[in-house]
DOMI-614254 format. One record per atom (N, C-alpha, C): residue in one letter; x, y, z. Coordinates in steps of 0.1 Angstrom, whole numbers, plus 5000, padded with zeros to 4 digits. Layout:
<rs>
aXYZ/...
</rs>
This chain:
<rs>
m619621717558/m618621617563/m617721577551/s617421437551/s616621387540/s615221427540/q614521417529/q613121447528/q612321367538/e612621237539/e611921157549/e612021207563/e613321247567/e613521297580/e612721417583/k612621507573/k611921637576/k610421607578/q609921507573/q608421477574/q608021407587/v609021377595/v608721307608/v607921397617/q606821357622/q606021437632/q606321387646/w606421487655/w606621447669/w605321467676/v604821357682/v603521357688/v603721327703/i603421407712/i603521387726/i602221317731/r602321197736/r601121127740/r600621187753/e599321197754/e598721237767/e598621127777/a598621157789/a598421057799/a597021067805/p596320967807/p594920967813/p594921047826/k593721107829/k593621177841/k593821087853/g594421137863/g594621067876/g595920977875/w596820997865/w597920917864/w598920927876/e598821047883/e599621067895/e599420967906/n598220907906/n597820817916/n598420677914/l599020657902/l599620527900/l601120517904/v601620627908/v603120627912/v603320537924/p604120427922/p604420337934/p605220417944/e605120377956/e605820447967/e607320437965/g608020547966/g609520547965/g610020537951/m609120547941/m609620547927/m609420677920/p610120697909/p610020827902/p608520857897/r608220977898/r606821017895/r606420987880/i607420987872/i607120967857/i606620817855/l606920727864/l606520587862/l605020577862/g604320667870/g602920667870/g602320707856/r602920807850/r602520847836/r602720727826/l603820667827/l604120557817/l603120437820/l602820407832/l601820297835/l600420337830/s600020457832/s598720497828/s598620487813/q599620527805/q599620527791/q599520377786/r599820287794/r599720147790/r598420087795/g597520167800/g596220117804/g596120047817/i597220067825/i597219997838/i596420067848/q595519997855/q594720047865/q595420037879/h594920107889/h595620117902/h595719977908/e594719897907/e594819757913/e595719667905/e596119707893/e596919617884/e598419657885/v598819757892/v600219807892/v601119707896/e600919647908/e601919547914/e602019427905/r600919377899/r600919267891/r601719297878/f601619417873/f602319457861/f603819467863/l604119527874/l605519557877/l606319427881/r605619337888/r606219217893/r605319097891/p605219057878/p604318947874/p604918817880/r603918727884/r604318597890/r603818487882/l604518377881/l604118257873/l602818197879/a602518217891/a601318167898/a600118227891/e600218347884/e599118407878/e598818357864/l599518257859/l599218187846/l597818127847/t597018147836/t595718087836/t595717937833/d594617877836/d594517727834/d594617697819/p595617607816/p595817577802/p594617507795/f593817437804/f592617377798/f591517467794/d591717597797/d590717697793/d590817717778/i591917687772/i592117697757/i591317587750/p590417617741/p589617507735/p590517397728/e590017277730/e590617157724/e591917117730/v592417187740/v593617137747/v593416997753/d592216977758/d591916847764/d592016737754/l591516767742/l591616667731/l593016627728/a593916737727/a595316717724/a596016637735/v595716667747/v596316597759/v595916447758/d594716417756/d594216277756/d594916207745/r595016267733/r595716197722/r597216177724/i597816277729/i599316267732/i599616167742/l598816167753/l599016067764/l598715927759/h597815907749/h597615777743/h598815737735/a599415827728/a600715797721/a601815757731/v601815827742/v602815787753/v602615647757/d601315617761/d601015477766/d601215367756/q601015397743/q601115297733/q602515297726/k603315397731/k604715407725/k604615427710/e603715517706/e603515537691/e604715617685/r604815607672/r605715687665/r605115827663/v605815927668/v605316067668/v606216157660/c605716237651/c606516337643/c606116477647/i607016557651/i606716697653/i607116777641/y606216837634/y606516907622/y606317057624/g607417137622/g607417277626/g607917367615/d607817497619/d608217597609/d609717627611/y610317697601/y611817717601/y612217847607/d611317917613/d611818037620/d612018017635/v612418117642/v612718097657/v611518037664/d610318087662/d609218047669/d608917897666/g609117857653/g608917717649/g609917627656/v611217657655/v612217567660/v612117567676/s611817677682/s611717677696/s610417597701/s609417607693/s608217527696/s608517377696/i609317337685/i609717197684/i610517157697/a611517247700/a612317217712/a611517197725/v610617287727/v609717277739/v608917147739/l608317117728/l607516997728/l608316867728/r609516867721/r610316747722/r610816727736/t611316837743/t611816827756/t610716767766/t609416807764/t608316767772/t608016617769/l607916577756/l607516447753/l608616347757/e609916387755/e611016297759/e610916277774/a610516377782/a610316357797/a609316247800/y608316227790/y607316127792/y607815987786/g609015987781/g609515857776/g609315837761/l608715927754/l608615917740/l609915957733/k610115907721/k611215947713/k610716007700/p610116127700/p609616187688/p610716227679/y610416227666/y611416287657/y610816407651/s611616497646/s611116627642/s611516647627/f610716737621/f610916767607/f610616917605/i611516977597/i611317127594/i611517137578/p610517187571/p610717207557/p611717307553/r612217307541/r613117397536/r612417517530/r612717637534/r612017757530/r611917777515/s613117767508/s613117797494/s612517697485/s612617567488/s612117467479/s610817407483/e610517407496/e609317337501/e608217437507/g608717557511/g607817657516/g607317637530/y606417717534/y605917717548/y604917607550/g604917557562/g603817467567/g603817327561/l602617267562/l602417127558/l602317127543/s603317167536/s603317167521/s603417037515/a603117017503/a603216887496/a604616847495/g605516937492/g606916907491/g607516867505/g607216947515/g607716917529/g607216787534/l605916757533/l605316637537/l605816517530/g606016537517/g606616427508/g607916387513/r608816477516/r610216447520/r610116387534/c609216447543/c609116397556/c608716247557/l607716207549/l607216067549/l608215977542/t609016027532/t610015947525/t611215927535/e611616027542/e612816007550/e612615937563/f611415957569/f611115907582/f610115797583/g609315777572/g608215687572/g607015747578/k605915667579/k604615717583/k604615707598/p604315817605/p604115817619/p602615777623/d602415747635/d601115727640/d600415857643/l601215957648/l600616087651/l601616197646/m601016287639/m601716407634/m601316527643/i602216597649/i601916717657/i602516837650/s601716917644/s602317037637/s602317157646/v603417227647/v603617337656/v604017457647/d603317577650/d603517697643/d603117687629/c602217597626/c601717577612/c600517477613/g599817467603/g598717367602/g597317417602/t597117537607/t595717587609/t595017597595/v595717627585/v595017637571/v595417517562/s596017417568/s596417297560/s595417187559/n594217227555/n593017137554/n593317017545/d593817047533/d594016937523/d595116847528/a596216907533/a597316817538/a596916727549/i596116787558/i595716697570/i594716597565/a593916627555/a593016517549/a593816407543/m594916447536/m595816347530/m596416257540/l596916317551/l597516237562/l596516147568/q595316197570/q594216107575/q593915987566/s594016017553/s593715907543/s594815797544/k596015837549/k597115737551/k597115677565/g596115717573/g596115657586/g596915737596/v597215857593/v598015937603/v597116047609/e597016047622/e596216137629/e597016267632/t596416377633/t597116507634/t596616587645/v597516647653/v597216747663/v597916877658/v597116987657/v597717117653/v597817207665/v599017257667/v599317357678/v599917477671/d599117587671/d599417697662/d598917827668/h599217937661/h598718067665/h598318157654/h598318097641/h598018177630/h596518197628/e596118287619/e594718317616/e594118197609/m592818177611/m592018077604/m591918107589/g591918007581/g591718027567/g590318027562/p590018057550/p588618067545/p587917927545/d588617817546/d588017687545/d587617637559/g587917717569/g587517677583/g588417577589/r587917507600/r588817417608/r589217297600/p590517257600/p590917127594/p590417017602/d590316897595/d589716777601/d590816707609/c591316767620/c592316707628/c591816657642/v592516587649/v592116537662/v591916657672/a592816757671/a592616877680/a593316987673/l592617107673/l593217227668/l593417317680/v594617327686/v594917407697/v595517537692/n594617627690/n595017757685/n594017867691/p594517957699/p593618057705/p592818137695/k593418157683/k592818237673/k591618167667/a591618037668/a590517957661/a589217987668/s589218017681/s587918047688/s587918187694/r588818277690/r588918407695/r589118407710/d589918307715/d590318297729/d591018417733/p590818467746/p591618587751/p593118577750/r593618447749/r595118437748/r595618427734/e594818487724/e595218487710/e596518567708/y597118627718/y598318697716/y599518607717/l599318487721/l600518387723/l601118357709/c602418337710/c603118287698/c603018137698/a603518067688/a603317917688/a604017847700/a605217897704/a605917837715/a605117857728/g604417977729/g603617997740/g602417907741/v601817877729/v600717777729/v601217637732/v602417597727/v603017467731/v603317467746/f603717577752/f604017577766/f602717547774/k601617607769/k600317587776/k599917437774/l600117377763/l599817237761/l600717157770/a602017187771/a602917117780/a602417127795/h601917247798/h601417267812/h600217177814/a599317167804/a598117087805/a598516937807/l599516897799/l599916757800/l600416727814/l601216817820/l601716797833/l600616807844/k599616887842/k598516887851/k597716757851/q597616707839/q596816577837/q597616457842/r598916457839/r599816357844/r601116407848/p601316447861/p602516507866/p603716417864/l604916477862/l606116407861/l607116447872/e607516357880/e608416387891/e609816417884/g610416527889/g611716557884/g611816637871/f610616667865/f610616757853/f609916887857/d610716997855/d610217137859/d609917207846/l608717247844/l608317317831/l609017447830/k609417507842/k610117637841/k611417627834/s611917507832/s613217487825/s613117527810/v611917527804/v611817567790/v611417717788/l611317787799/l610917927797/l611918007789/d613217977789/d614118047781/d613818037766/l613417917762/l613017887748/l611717967745/v610817967754/v609518047752/v609818197750/a610718247759/a611018387758/a611718427745/v612618347740/v613318367728/v612318367716/a611418277716/a610418267706/a609418377706/t608918417718/t607918527719/t608518657715/i609718687718/i610318807714/i610618807699/s611218707694/s611618697680/s610418697671/d609218647675/d608018647667/d607218777667/i607718877675/i607119007676/i605619007679/v605218917687/v603818917692/v603719007703/p602419047707/p602319147717/p602819107731/l603619187737/l604219157750/l603219207761/v602119147762/v601119177771/v600719057779/d600019077791/d599518967799/d600418847800/e600018727796/e600818607798/e602118617790/n602118667778/n603318687771/n604418757779/r603918867784/r604918957792/r605418877804/l604518807811/l604918727822/l605918617818/l605618547807/l606518437803/l607918497799/v607918607792/v609218667788/v609918717800/r609318787809/r610018837821/r610718727828/h610018617831/h610718507838/h611618427828/g611318417816/g612218347806/g613518417804/l613518547805/l614818617803/l615718587816/r615118587827/r615918557839/r616418417839/k615618317833/k616118187831/k617218177821/l617118257811/l618118257800/l619418307805/e619418397815/e620718447820/e621618337826/n620918237831/n621618117836/n621117987829/s621017997816/s620417887809/s621217757811/v620417647812/v621017517812/v621317457798/r620917537788/r621117487774/r622517537769/p623417447766/p624717487761/p624617577748/g623617547739/g623517617727/g623217767729/l622217797738/l621917937741/l623117997749/r623717927757/r624917987764/r626018027754/a626217937744/a627217957734/a626818087725/l625518097722/l625118217715/l625318347723/l625018337736/l625218457744/l626718497744/k627518397745/k629018417746/k629518477733/l629018417722/l629518457708/l629118607706/t627918647710/t627518787707/t627918877718/g628618837728/g629118927739/g627918977747/t626918897748/t625718947756/t625918897770/e625918997779/e626218957793/e625319037803/g625318997815/g624519067825/g623019047824/r622319147828/r620819137828/r620319147814/l619619047809/l619219047795/l617919127793/s617719187782/s616519257778/s615919187765/s614719227761/s614119177749/s615019227737/a615619337738/a616419387726/a617619297724/d618219237735/d619319147733/d618919027725/i617718977727/i617218857720/i616818907706/g616119017704/g615619057692/g616719097682/f617819147687/f618819197677/f620119107677/r620219017687/r621418927687/r621218777686/i620318727694/i620118587695/i619118547683/g618018607683/g617018567673/g617518567659/p618218677654/p618618677640/p619518557637/r620418517646/r621318407643/r620518277642/l619518257651/l618718137649/l617918137637/n617418257633/n616618267621/n617418247608/a618718287609/a619618277597/a619718137592/a619618037601/a619717897596/a618617867587/g617417897591/g616217877582/g616317957569/r616818077570/r616918157558/r617918097548/m618918027553/m619917967545/m619517817542/d618317777545/d617817647542/d618517537551/q618917577563/q619517477572/q618817487586/p617517487586/p616817507599/p617217407610/e617617287605/e617917177615/e619117227624/q619917307619/q621117357627/q620617447638/a619617527636/a619117607647/a618517517658/l617717417653/l617117327663/l618217247671/a619217207663/a620317127670/a621017217681/t621117347678/t621717437687/t620917447700/l619617447699/l618717457710/l618617327718/m618917217711/m618717077717/m619917017722/t621117057718/t622316987721/t622616997737/g623216887742/g623616887756/g625116897758/c625816917747/c627316917747/c627817057745/s628617107754/s629117237753/s630017257741/n630917157738/n631717177726/n631017177713/e630017087712/e629117087700/e628417227699/a627917277710/a627217397711/a628017517705/l629317517709/l630217627703/l630317617688/d630517487683/d630617467669/d629317507662/l628217477667/l626917507661/l626717657661/a627117727672/a626917877673/a627817937663/d629017887660/d629817947650/d629217927636/e628517807634/e627917787621/e626717877619/l625917907630/l624918007629/l625418147626/e626518177632/e627218307629/e627618317614/n628118207609/n628418207594/n627218227586/f626118157589/f624818167582/f624418317583/n624518377594/n624118517596/n624918607588/r626218587587/r627018677578/r626618657563/k626318537559/k625918517545/k624518587543/r623718577553/r622418647552/r622518797551/q623518847559/q623718997558/q624219037545/k625118957538/k625618997525/k624418987515/l623618887515/l622518877506/l621518987508/e621319027521/e620319137524/e620819267518/q622119297520/q622719417515/q622519427500/a622819317493/a622719317478/a621219337474/i620319267480/i618919277476/i618419417480/f618819467491/f618319607495/f618819707485/a620019697480/a620619787470/a619819777457/e619519657453/e618719637441/e617319687442/a616719667454/a615319717456/a615319867456/m616319937462/m616420077462/m616520127447/a617320057439/a617520107425/a616120097418/l615419987420/l614019977414/l613120087419/l613320127431/l612420237436/l612720377431/q613820387425/q614220517419/q613220557408/e612620457402/e611620477391/e610220477396/s610020457409/s608620447414/s607920577416/t606620567418/t605820687420/t605620717434/n604720797438/n604420827452/n603320737458/d603320617453/d602320527458/d602420507474/p601320487480/p601420467495/p601920327499/v602320247489/v602820107492/v604120087484/i604819987488/i606019937480/i605819797477/v605819757465/v605819617460/v606919597450/v608019527453/v609119497444/v609419357444/g609919307432/g610219167431/g611319147421/s612019027422/s613018997412/s613318847413/r613718787401/r614118647401/r615518627407/a616218727410/a617618717415/a617618717430/w616518727437/w616518747451/w616218617458/h616918597470/h616818477478/h615518497487/a614718387486/a613418397493/a613618407508/g614718357514/g614918357528/g615318497534/v615518597525/v616018727530/v615018837528/v614018817519/v613118927515/v612418987527/g612118907537/g611418967548/g612219077556/i613519047557/i614319147563/i614419277555/v614519257542/v614619377533/v613319457534/a612119377534/a610819447536/a610819527548/s611419477559/s611419557572/s612219677570/r613319677564/r614219787562/r613519897554/l612819857543/l612119947534/l611020007541/m610319927549/m609119977557/m609620097566/r610720067574/r611220167583/r611720297576/m612320277564/m612920387557/m611820477551/y610820417545/y609720497538/y608420507546/h608320437557/h607120437565/h605920407556/k606020297549/k604920247540/k604820097542/p603620037540/p603519897539/p604319837527/v605019727529/v605919677519/v605719527517/f605819487504/f606019347500/f607219337492/v608119247495/v609319217487/v609219077483/i609319047470/i609018917464/i610118857457/s610418727460/s611418647453/s610718557443/i611118567431/i610418487420/i611318377416/d610718247415/d611518137411/d611518117396/e612218007392/e612417987377/e611117957370/n610117917378/n608817897372/n607818017372/g608318127376/g607518247376/g606618257388/i606918187399/i606118187411/i606818277421/g606218377426/g606818467436/g606418437450/k607318437459/k607118427473/k607518557480/g606518617486/g606718757491/g606618767506/s607318847512/s607218877526/s606819027528/g605819047537/g605319187539/g605519237553/r605719367554/r605819427567/r604919557566/s604319587577/s603319707576/s603619807587/i602919917587/i602920027596/i601620027604/p601620087616/p600420087624/p599220147616/g598120077617/g596920127610/g596620057597/i597519977592/i597319907580/i597519757582/s596519677581/s596519527583/s596919457570/l598019387571/l598319307559/l597419187557/v596819137568/v595819027567/v594619077559/e594119197562/e593019257555/e593319287541/a594619337539/a595019377526/a595119247517/i595619137522/i595719017514/i594218967511/g593318977520/g591918937518/g591319027507/s591619157507/s591119247497/s591719217483/c592919167482/c593619147470/c593718997466/r592918917472/r593118767471/r592918717456/e592218797448/e592018747434/e593218747426/h594318817431/h595518827423/h596618727429/l596218657440/l597218577447/l597018427446/i598018347447/i597918207448/i597518177463/a598118237472/a597918217486/a598418337494/g598018347507/g598618457515/g598018447529/g598718497539/g598218507552/g599318537562/g599018537575/g600018577585/g599418657596/h600118767599/h599718857610/h599418997604/h598819087612/h598519217607/h599719297603/m600819277610/m602019367607/m603019287599/a602919157598/a603919077590/a603218957584/a603318947571/a602618837564/a603418797552/g602918687546/g603518627534/g602518607523/l602918587511/l602018557500/l602818487489/s602018417480/s602518357468/s601718417457/i602418437445/i601818507434/i602518477421/h601718467410/h602318457397/h603018587393/e604118577387/e604918687384/e604218797376/d603318747366/d602618847357/d601518917364/l601218877377/l600118947384/l600619037395/i601919057396/i602519147406/i602019287404/d602019337392/d601519477390/d600119497393/a599219397390/a597819407393/a597619397409/f598419317415/f598419317430/f598819447436/r599819507430/r600319647435/r599119747434/e598519747423/e597419847421/e596219817430/s595919687433/s594919657442/s595319687457/f596519667460/f597119707473/f597019857475/v597419937465/v597320077466/v595820127468/k594920057461/k593520097463/k593020067477/f593419947482/f593019907496/f593520017506/v594820057505/v595420147515/v594720287513/n594520327501/n593820467499/n592420467505/e591720347504/e590320347509/e590220327524/t591320277530/t591220247545/t592020347554/c592820437548/c593420527557/c593720657549/g594020767556/g594320897550/g595820927551/e596121047546/e597621087546/e598121097560/k597321137570/k597921157583/k598221017589/d597520907585/d597920777590/d599220727584/l599620777572/l600820737565/l602020817569/a601820927576/a602921017580/a603820947591/a605120957589/a606020897599/a605920977612/k605920907623/k605720977636/k606720927646/v607121017655/v607820987668/v606821007679/q606420897685/q605420907696/q606220917709/v606221047715/v606921077727/v606021047739/d606520967748/d605720927760/d605821037771/a607021097773/a607121187785/a608321277783/e608321387789/e609421477789/e610221467802/v611621457800/v612521447812/v613621547810/e614421567821/e615621637820/e616821537821/l617921567815/l619021477815/l619421447829/g619321537838/g619721517852/g618921407859/e617721377854/e616921277860/e617321137857/l618221117847/l618520987842/l619620927851/s619320877863/s620220827872/s620020667872/l620920597880/l620820457881/l619620427889/d619220507899/d617920487906/d616720497897/f616720597888/f615720607878/f615620477870/l616820427865/l616920307857/l616320187864/a616620167877/a616120047884/a614620047884/s613920157886/s612520157886/s611920147872/y612520217863/y612120217849/y612120077843/e613119997847/e613319857841/e612119767846/l611419797856/l610219717860/l609119717849/l609219817840/l608219817828/l608619717818/q609819657818/q610219567808/q609519427811/p609519337800/p610219347787/p609419437778/f610119507769/f609519597759/f609419517746/g608319557739/g608119497726/g606819537721/s606219457711/s604919497706/s603819507716/s603119617716/s602019647725/s602519687739/n603819677742/n604419737754/n605719797749/p605619907741/p606819957734/p607720027744/q609020027741/q609920097749/q609620247749/p609520307761/p609120457761/p610120537754/i609620637747/i610420747741/i610320877749/f611420927753/f611521047761/f611921167752/l611521287757/l611821407750/l612621497761/t613721557756/t614321657764/t614721777755/r614621897760/r614722017752/r616022097755/n616422177745/n617522267746/n618822197750/v619222107742/v620422027744/v621522077735/w622722087741/w623922137733/w624922027732/l625922037723/l627021947722/l628222007729/t628921917737/t630121967743/t631321947734/e631221867724/e632321847714/e631621787701/p632321797690/p631721747678/p631321597678/p630321557671/p629921417671/p631121327666/r631221207672/r632221117669/r631621007660/r632120997648/r631520897638/r632020757641/l631120667642/l631520527644/l631120447631/k631320317631/k631020237618/k629520237616/n629220207603/n627820197599/n627020327601/n627620437600/n627020567601/n626420597615/h626920527625/h626420557639/h627320677644/l626620747654/l627320867659/l627320847675/r628420887681/r628520907695/r628421057698/l627521097706/l627221237709/l627521267723/f628021387726/f628321437740/f627421557743/l626421527751/l625321627753/l625421707766/r624921827765/r624921907778/r623521977778/q622921977790/q621722047793/q621822117806/g622022247806/g622322317818/g623722267824/y623722217836/y624922167842/y625122017840/d624121947834/d624221807833/d624721767819/e625621667820/e626221617807/e626021457807/r625721417794/r625521277792/r626021237778/d626521117777/d626921057764/d625620997758/a625620987744/a624520927737/a625020857725/i624220757720/i624520697707/i623320727698/f623620757685/f622620787675/f622820687664/f622120567665/f622320467654/f621820517641/g622720507631/g622420557618/g622320707616/g622720777627/g622520927627/g623420997617/g624520927613/g625420997604/g624920997590/a623820927587/a623320917573/a622621047569/n622221137578/n621621257575/n622321377582/e622121497576/e622721617581/e622021657593/l622721687604/l622121727617/l621921877617/p620821927623/p620622067624/p621622127634/d621822257634/d622722327643/d622022317657/p622822297668/p622322307681/p621822447684/p621022457695/p620522357704/p619422267698/w619322147703/w618322057698/w617322017709/d616121967704/d615321887711/d615621737706/i615721647716/i616021507712/i614921417717/a614621317709/a613721207713/a614621087714/f614521017726/f615420907728/f614820797737/t615520687737/t615120577747/t616320557757/v616020487767/v616920467778/v617120317780/d618420277782/d618720137784/d619820127795/r620020007800/r621119977808/r622319937800/n623519997803/n624719967796/n625719917806/v626319797803/v627319737811/v628619727803/f629619787808/f630919787801/f632019767812/r632719647810/r633719607820/r633219617834/g632019567836/g631419557849/g630819687854/r631019797847/r630419927851/r629119947845/v628119977853/v626719997848/v626520147846/s625920187835/s625520327833/s624220337825/v623720457824/v622520477816/v622820507802/q622320427793/q622620437778/q621420517772/i621820637766/i620820717759/i620920677744/s619820637738/s619820607723/s618920697716/i619420787708/i618620897702/i617820837690/q616620867690/q615720827679/q615420937669/n615521057673/n615321167663/n615821297670/v616221387661/v616721517665/v616021627657/r615621737664/r615121857657/r615621977663/p615622097656/p616022217662/p615222247674/a615822297685/a615122327697/a613922427694/a612822397700/a611622487698/a612022627701/g611622717692/g611922857694/g613222907688/n614022807682/n615322837676/n615222827660/
</rs>
């Protein structure tokens, strides 16, 4: 077993007093414990387990939505030229798709533009705007989605050319304050309670406001919930409150999506039956993201917007090819990063960079390194001019937004979210940034905060894991950030036969506890030496559908020798 594996701490989370009172009638007792750990009060149980779209808040409660609605409806009435400028990730292209679908229902013919990640960078960049205005000409109204909150200079430039701007975003405010736009529709700009929304969620609220102000016969806003669900899951925003509600209903809409592109992706990935957030996070999202990583974000948008089933199949195949190229690049960069780390110290952070690395893939490598070492990570791609573009991923308790703020003297720019962020930096300042990042982490947390942990929610017996249990347990979904999938513990488990090794170091295990036997999968479990049985195992539970047969899928997260052995 590796050194990292030995250092993993198992922490059993306590449930608040009175959790037994939260158990819904006819459901497993353990459900009350899981609800209480999520902070659900007795009067909130039904709303949490069965959220309804009628519970959505008034979209006009978000500051400046009214200004955006008035300006967009003016564009509709005057038949203005409108450009939707978005980001190249899943949230960005989904936001464009939601807004285009809505504006087209009003009779507008907006065009859309997505910058290229490697050459033009994120947001309303000089390069991106230059190409946009050159290729499409000057619009009357620019609507930026999933970007624009910190683009003060770019928006001022557009204004000087007679182009008005509406920003629909969810990123943190910059040091220069509000840009001089017609409307800044961003819950974070005013610390609105809905600041958990992704960009597509904010666009959905804007679309809802448009329809409240001027209803459209024959247009059902629920038709875009599949796009909102894909974006919300892929952007790893908190799955709480309205996010959770939108994703719950969006997943059901996605199962019978009217969009040929999404149907083609589901078919290509073999995703069938009742969908979960994991299906989107591990199958659909990465393929849509791969187009942007390979500097072809328009192909992801085309997949979401096409109305032709044959074209959708071709586009899905193209995204699959992008994803395979992305995987090869990722493997190569990861191997090189690991080689660089052989010479590293015991710093509480990882910062690595190279001129040979593709900017579109460094975020995925950062995620892998973060999970492997349980440290905050920045992986940096450096261009021929010595300018590095880095992607960061963090662990609970360490905010990358705060870290970037603390280290800003070494950076050209930086920002994002607490757990995932980006930066630009001169190559010769990377070492100084690393030292400053180390100082920030040492001053803001201790060793216990940096230790890898398995947070166990509850203890169960294998015999409890029935289909009836699964049906009640699935009411807690969708799982994700701030509503994590529960991790269970069961003790004194034996093997009925040796582990069966699958590809990619995955293991299939055949478990026995008393008279109860269950199969389990241990993803990546073959990479480390397993202790001798009996074991205590930490695991998650999922629905498995194979050839129409439904079963309980046990996915092992960690194994240790059984207590007392």
